[in-house]
C-alpha distance (Angstrom), angle and dihedral (degrees) to the residues before:
residue distance angle dihedral
X1 . . .
X2 3.81 . .
X3 3.80 89.9 .
X4 3.81 90.0 55.2
X5 3.82 91.5 49.4
X6 3.80 91.1 48.8
X7 3.80 90.8 48.2
X8 3.82 90.6 49.4
X9 3.82 90.8 51.3
X10 3.76 91.8 49.9
X11 3.80 89.8 50.7
X12 3.80 92.5 48.9
X13 3.79 114.5 149.9
X14 3.79 128.2 -159.1
X15 3.82 91.8 -126.0
X16 3.81 108.9 23.4
X17 3.81 92.4 167.6
X18 3.86 105.3 37.7
X19 3.82 95.0 172.3
X20 3.82 96.5 44.7
X21 3.81 97.3 103.8
X22 3.82 90.5 49.2
X23 3.77 91.5 60.1
X24 3.82 113.1 101.3
X25 3.80 111.7 -120.3
X26 3.80 95.5 -167.0
X27 3.78 133.3 42.9
X28 3.78 112.3 -106.0
X29 3.78 117.0 -104.0
X30 3.75 131.8 -160.5
X31 3.81 94.2 -159.7
X32 3.82 116.8 114.8
X33 3.79 111.3 -108.2
X34 3.80 94.5 -112.1
X35 3.82 91.4 53.7
X36 3.79 92.0 45.7
X37 3.81 91.4 48.8
X38 3.83 91.5 49.3
X39 3.81 90.9 50.3
X40 3.80 94.7 48.5
X41 3.83 93.6 43.4
X42 3.85 93.6 51.7
X43 3.80 89.3 45.8
X44 3.82 88.8 64.3
X45 3.82 94.2 45.8
X46 3.80 96.4 -94.8
X47 3.81 124.8 134.4
X48 3.79 123.2 -124.5
X49 3.81 123.4 -161.1
X50 3.76 121.2 -178.2
X51 3.81 116.3 -152.6
X52 3.79 124.7 -165.8
X53 3.80 90.9 -158.6
X54 3.78 144.0 -12.4
X55 3.77 94.1 -81.2
X56 3.80 89.3 57.4
X57 3.79 88.3 51.1
X58 3.79 92.9 52.6
X59 3.79 90.3 47.5
X60 3.77 90.1 50.7
X61 3.79 91.5 48.6
X62 3.79 91.0 50.5
X63 3.83 89.6 50.2
X64 3.82 90.2 50.9
X65 3.81 92.3 48.8
X66 3.80 89.3 50.4
X67 3.81 93.9 45.6
X68 3.83 94.3 48.3
X69 3.81 94.9 33.1
X70 3.79 90.8 -124.5
X71 3.78 118.3 -179.8
X72 3.80 102.9 159.8
X73 3.80 110.8 56.1
X74 3.81 116.9 161.6
X75 3.82 130.6 -155.4
X76 3.80 125.5 172.7
X77 3.83 106.5 166.8
X78 3.83 115.5 99.3
X79 3.81 95.2 -134.3
X80 3.83 91.7 49.7
X81 3.83 92.3 45.4
X82 3.79 91.1 48.8
X83 3.81 90.6 54.0
X84 3.83 92.8 48.1
X85 3.81 92.7 44.3
X86 3.79 91.6 51.3
X87 3.81 90.6 62.8
X88 3.83 95.4 32.2
X89 3.76 94.3 -116.3
X90 3.85 109.1 170.6
X91 3.82 116.6 -119.9
X92 3.81 143.2 139.5
X93 3.77 115.6 -102.8
X94 3.80 102.4 -177.8
X95 3.77 130.2 58.0
X96 3.79 93.8 -111.0
X97 3.82 110.9 137.8
X98 3.81 87.9 -2.2
X99 3.79 90.9 158.6
X100 3.82 86.1 73.1
X101 3.82 93.9 52.7
X102 3.81 112.1 135.4
X103 3.82 98.9 -176.7
X104 3.79 137.6 12.9
X105 3.82 119.6 -149.6
X106 3.83 113.1 -156.4
X107 3.74 142.0 159.2
X108 3.82 120.5 -128.0
X109 3.77 141.0 -143.8
X110 3.83 96.9 -122.9
X111 3.79 145.8 -24.0
X112 3.80 115.0 -123.9
X113 3.81 108.4 -146.4
X114 3.80 96.3 -169.4
X115 3.82 93.7 63.6
X116 3.79 103.1 17.2
X117 3.80 89.1 -116.7
X118 3.78 132.7 149.6
X119 3.79 119.1 -138.0
X120 3.81 112.4 -145.7
X121 3.80 133.7 169.5
X122 3.82 141.3 -173.0
X123 3.76 89.6 -116.5
X124 3.78 91.7 97.3
X125 3.82 131.3 67.9
X126 3.81 89.2 -101.2
X127 3.78 88.3 70.1
X128 3.80 114.5 179.7
X129 3.80 101.7 -58.2
X130 3.79 97.1 69.2
X131 3.81 93.0 54.2
X132 3.80 97.1 49.2
X133 3.81 112.0 25.2
X134 3.87 107.1 58.9
X135 3.79 115.8 72.4
X136 3.80 90.7 -122.5
X137 3.80 124.3 48.1
X138 3.81 115.5 -161.7
X139 3.81 116.2 -166.4
X140 3.81 122.4 -161.8
X141 3.80 110.4 -158.8
X142 3.79 137.6 165.0
X143 3.79 130.4 -136.3
X144 3.83 91.4 -111.1
X145 3.81 88.4 64.0
X146 3.81 92.8 61.2
X147 3.81 112.2 107.4
X148 3.80 131.2 166.0
X149 3.82 103.1 -127.7
X150 3.75 140.7 24.0
X151 3.79 92.7 -108.6
X152 3.78 89.0 58.5
X153 3.80 89.1 52.0
X154 3.78 92.1 53.0
X155 3.83 88.5 50.0
X156 3.82 88.8 58.4
X157 3.82 89.5 50.1
X158 3.81 91.1 49.6
X159 3.84 90.7 47.2
X160 3.80 91.2 51.4
X161 3.81 100.5 44.2
X162 3.78 103.8 24.8
X163 3.81 110.7 -174.0
X164 3.81 91.8 -10.4
X165 3.81 95.3 75.7
X166 3.83 119.7 174.1
X167 3.76 115.3 -101.6
X168 3.83 90.6 -130.2
X169 3.82 129.4 40.2
X170 3.81 116.6 174.7
X171 3.77 134.8 -170.0
X172 3.78 113.7 -142.1
X173 3.81 114.9 -163.0
X174 3.78 109.1 -179.5
X175 3.81 126.0 -48.5
X176 3.79 121.0 -27.2
X177 3.80 110.2 -82.1
X178 3.80 143.2 178.8
X179 3.78 137.8 176.8
X180 3.79 97.8 -173.3
X181 3.80 94.7 120.7
X182 3.81 112.2 71.8
X183 3.83 88.9 -34.9
X184 3.78 90.5 -76.6
X185 3.80 113.1 146.5
X186 3.81 112.2 -123.0
X187 3.81 122.2 -175.8
X188 3.77 122.0 -147.1
X189 3.82 95.9 20.5
X190 3.81 96.1 131.6
X191 3.83 102.8 16.8
X192 3.80 141.6 -16.3
X193 3.81 116.6 0.9
X194 3.81 91.6 -154.5
X195 3.80 132.7 39.1
X196 3.78 121.0 -165.1
X197 3.82 120.5 -173.6
X198 3.80 117.5 -165.4
X199 3.80 110.9 -164.4
X200 3.79 115.4 -158.8
X201 3.77 129.8 -172.3
X202 3.79 112.1 -113.1
X203 3.77 118.6 -98.3
X204 3.78 115.2 -102.9
X205 3.76 117.7 -122.0
């Protein structure tokens, strides 16, 4: 056995598998990316809400607040706050009494259709706390942020930040979960117990 290993090392080639990168890692799909993302997100216990416009988003947010009886929803990012302010949606915009936060409303870097994941970073005003501390994480995303694979998501991050990359980029796939105790799945053990993704069409002009 050792002789074979030694022989293989002596015969080492720079590209032993020349066609490896050409091999498809995933089965092809004909589903639109938004449909695929919705399917994969709901498969991991996330919630997907499609919005034709910003009014639909606000209506959906009001319905969520009513459904979950939310009274302390926080938003820190300027673009998210501008959207909420435009339609006079009530929210908390400082970290005062943050320990009582029930929901965090954030933007994201990208949506990964292949896995139903949300790419977030600490490069925005939401930082890391708003995505992991409240029991409910609400993501506001636009159709232009939908990509197929993780590498495409990182390309969007690179395009946005250039050489000033965030120190933390995280992939959120559904609510926080663990099965450490007796192999029983528990949601919300180390972060939000619910993840809601509102997908809006991009503004024209």
